[in-house]
PLY file of the C-alpha trace (Angstrom):
ply
format ascii 1.0
element vertex 181
property float x
property float y
property float z
element edge 180
property int vertex1
property int vertex2
end_header
115.18 -19.47 -61.48
112.37 -22.02 -61.64
113.36 -25.41 -60.27
112.14 -28.32 -62.35
110.21 -30.90 -60.39
109.95 -34.56 -61.14
106.69 -36.36 -61.61
106.92 -37.88 -58.13
107.76 -34.56 -56.49
104.79 -32.56 -57.76
102.72 -33.07 -54.64
102.73 -35.26 -51.61
100.30 -36.47 -48.99
101.73 -37.64 -45.74
105.16 -37.75 -47.35
104.00 -40.08 -50.10
104.09 -38.97 -53.77
100.78 -38.28 -55.43
101.52 -39.81 -58.79
97.79 -39.90 -59.55
97.82 -36.42 -61.04
100.96 -36.72 -63.03
100.92 -40.26 -64.32
101.04 -39.60 -67.96
100.13 -43.16 -68.76
96.49 -42.28 -68.24
96.45 -39.30 -70.59
95.38 -41.35 -73.58
92.47 -42.78 -71.60
91.50 -39.31 -70.48
91.36 -38.08 -74.05
89.02 -40.89 -74.97
86.70 -40.09 -72.04
85.36 -36.86 -73.37
87.69 -35.06 -75.67
87.01 -35.43 -79.37
88.00 -33.50 -82.47
89.03 -29.94 -81.67
88.50 -30.66 -77.98
91.00 -33.53 -78.12
93.56 -31.35 -79.86
93.02 -28.58 -77.33
93.21 -31.05 -74.44
96.46 -32.48 -75.84
97.84 -28.95 -76.03
96.91 -28.41 -72.38
98.63 -31.63 -71.37
101.71 -30.66 -73.40
101.82 -27.25 -71.68
101.41 -28.99 -68.31
104.25 -31.41 -69.09
106.61 -28.58 -69.98
105.56 -26.87 -66.74
103.87 -23.95 -68.54
101.02 -24.00 -66.05
99.58 -20.61 -67.04
99.07 -21.82 -70.61
97.76 -25.17 -69.38
95.19 -23.43 -67.16
94.04 -21.19 -70.03
93.48 -24.27 -72.18
91.83 -26.38 -69.47
89.41 -23.73 -68.16
87.06 -23.60 -71.19
87.19 -27.38 -71.57
86.43 -27.85 -67.88
83.55 -25.38 -68.05
82.07 -27.45 -70.90
82.13 -30.57 -68.71
85.37 -32.27 -69.79
86.21 -34.40 -66.72
89.94 -34.86 -67.43
90.35 -31.10 -67.93
88.44 -30.54 -64.69
90.82 -32.88 -62.87
93.90 -31.15 -64.23
92.38 -27.78 -63.35
91.62 -28.99 -59.82
95.26 -29.99 -59.45
96.44 -26.60 -60.70
94.25 -24.82 -58.13
95.25 -27.24 -55.36
98.94 -26.64 -55.96
98.81 -23.01 -57.09
100.45 -23.70 -60.43
99.41 -21.26 -63.17
96.49 -20.05 -61.04
96.25 -18.78 -57.46
96.22 -21.61 -54.91
92.59 -22.08 -53.92
91.41 -25.27 -52.24
87.75 -24.34 -52.62
88.18 -23.97 -56.40
90.19 -27.21 -56.50
87.45 -29.06 -54.62
84.78 -27.69 -56.97
86.64 -28.88 -60.07
87.54 -32.22 -58.53
83.89 -32.74 -57.51
82.62 -32.04 -61.02
85.04 -34.60 -62.46
84.53 -37.07 -59.60
80.76 -37.03 -60.12
81.42 -38.06 -63.73
83.49 -41.02 -62.56
87.06 -39.71 -62.94
89.00 -41.82 -60.43
91.88 -39.34 -60.10
89.44 -36.61 -59.18
87.69 -38.95 -56.74
91.02 -39.66 -55.08
91.98 -35.99 -54.85
88.54 -35.00 -53.57
88.76 -37.72 -50.93
92.10 -36.33 -49.76
90.64 -32.81 -49.55
87.76 -34.11 -47.39
90.21 -35.96 -45.17
92.27 -32.79 -44.62
89.34 -30.37 -44.63
90.85 -28.28 -47.42
88.33 -26.39 -49.54
85.53 -28.49 -48.04
84.45 -29.19 -44.47
86.51 -32.02 -42.98
84.34 -35.13 -43.35
85.93 -38.53 -42.83
82.88 -40.40 -44.13
82.83 -38.41 -47.38
86.61 -38.81 -47.66
86.28 -42.57 -47.30
83.46 -42.74 -49.85
85.53 -40.99 -52.53
88.68 -42.95 -51.69
86.71 -46.23 -51.90
85.33 -45.29 -55.32
88.73 -44.15 -56.54
90.47 -47.32 -55.39
87.85 -49.55 -57.01
88.27 -47.76 -60.36
92.04 -47.33 -60.21
94.27 -48.89 -62.84
96.46 -51.70 -61.47
99.71 -49.67 -61.25
98.19 -47.24 -58.71
95.49 -49.36 -57.05
97.73 -50.56 -54.22
98.95 -47.09 -53.26
95.39 -45.73 -53.29
94.25 -48.66 -51.15
96.96 -47.84 -48.59
95.78 -44.23 -48.32
92.13 -45.35 -48.16
92.99 -47.84 -45.42
94.92 -45.18 -43.47
91.85 -42.95 -43.51
89.67 -45.89 -42.44
91.78 -46.37 -39.29
90.44 -43.01 -38.05
86.82 -44.13 -38.40
84.30 -45.91 -36.21
82.52 -49.03 -37.50
79.41 -46.96 -38.05
81.29 -44.37 -40.11
82.89 -47.12 -42.19
79.48 -48.64 -42.88
78.05 -45.24 -43.78
80.93 -44.51 -46.19
80.55 -47.90 -47.86
76.83 -47.38 -48.26
77.38 -43.95 -49.84
79.88 -45.49 -52.25
77.47 -48.29 -53.15
74.63 -45.83 -53.77
76.78 -43.54 -55.90
76.43 -43.53 -59.69
78.31 -41.38 -62.20
76.48 -38.59 -63.98
77.61 -36.80 -67.11
77.57 -33.03 -67.37
75.64 -31.35 -70.19
0 1
1 2
2 3
3 4
4 5
5 6
6 7
7 8
8 9
9 10
10 11
11 12
12 13
13 14
14 15
15 16
16 17
17 18
18 19
19 20
20 21
21 22
22 23
23 24
24 25
25 26
26 27
27 28
28 29
29 30
30 31
31 32
32 33
33 34
34 35
35 36
36 37
37 38
38 39
39 40
40 41
41 42
42 43
43 44
44 45
45 46
46 47
47 48
48 49
49 50
50 51
51 52
52 53
53 54
54 55
55 56
56 57
57 58
58 59
59 60
60 61
61 62
62 63
63 64
64 65
65 66
66 67
67 68
68 69
69 70
70 71
71 72
72 73
73 74
74 75
75 76
76 77
77 78
78 79
79 80
80 81
81 82
82 83
83 84
84 85
85 86
86 87
87 88
88 89
89 90
90 91
91 92
92 93
93 94
94 95
95 96
96 97
97 98
98 99
99 100
100 101
101 102
102 103
103 104
104 105
105 106
106 107
107 108
108 109
109 110
110 111
111 112
112 113
113 114
114 115
115 116
116 117
117 118
118 119
119 120
120 121
121 122
122 123
123 124
124 125
125 126
126 127
127 128
128 129
129 130
130 131
131 132
132 133
133 134
134 135
135 136
136 137
137 138
138 139
139 140
140 141
141 142
142 143
143 144
144 145
145 146
146 147
147 148
148 149
149 150
150 151
151 152
152 153
153 154
154 155
155 156
156 157
157 158
158 159
159 160
160 161
161 162
162 163
163 164
164 165
165 166
166 167
167 168
168 169
169 170
170 171
171 172
172 173
173 174
174 175
175 176
176 177
177 178
178 179
179 180
């Protein structure tokens, strides 16, 4: 029997809920960021499948959208690979999808990619790169989640030297989003 999980129980980092992936408040904004017409309908169907915990169907819908450069679909797909829902758990695949979305400016993907760099999952452990992505994510976060992202960012920063902090900030300042295709 499959146990239903709540939005706050889907994943955790250091015992804290990762609401960033499951906050459905941002879905409308995601659809506006790159899903139009048939793509929007398909994306909505993927989100609906995800919400009813039909992760196999959600992954089948998100994969072609993600391959075509849809950042929100890439973020959802990264989460599915990170958690092994509907697809085999694969941190390397998760990191690849998160990176593609993060490079386009998706703050949820930036946050998730930063966490993967901090833990060294799917990517080499790199505290400076982790801090860069967490800084970008926090700066772009909507008010309801900004404070929780800042706490995680600050926790990562406590593990860094002054030089590493400066390097991460410089990388974040030099970063600019780039659209796929």
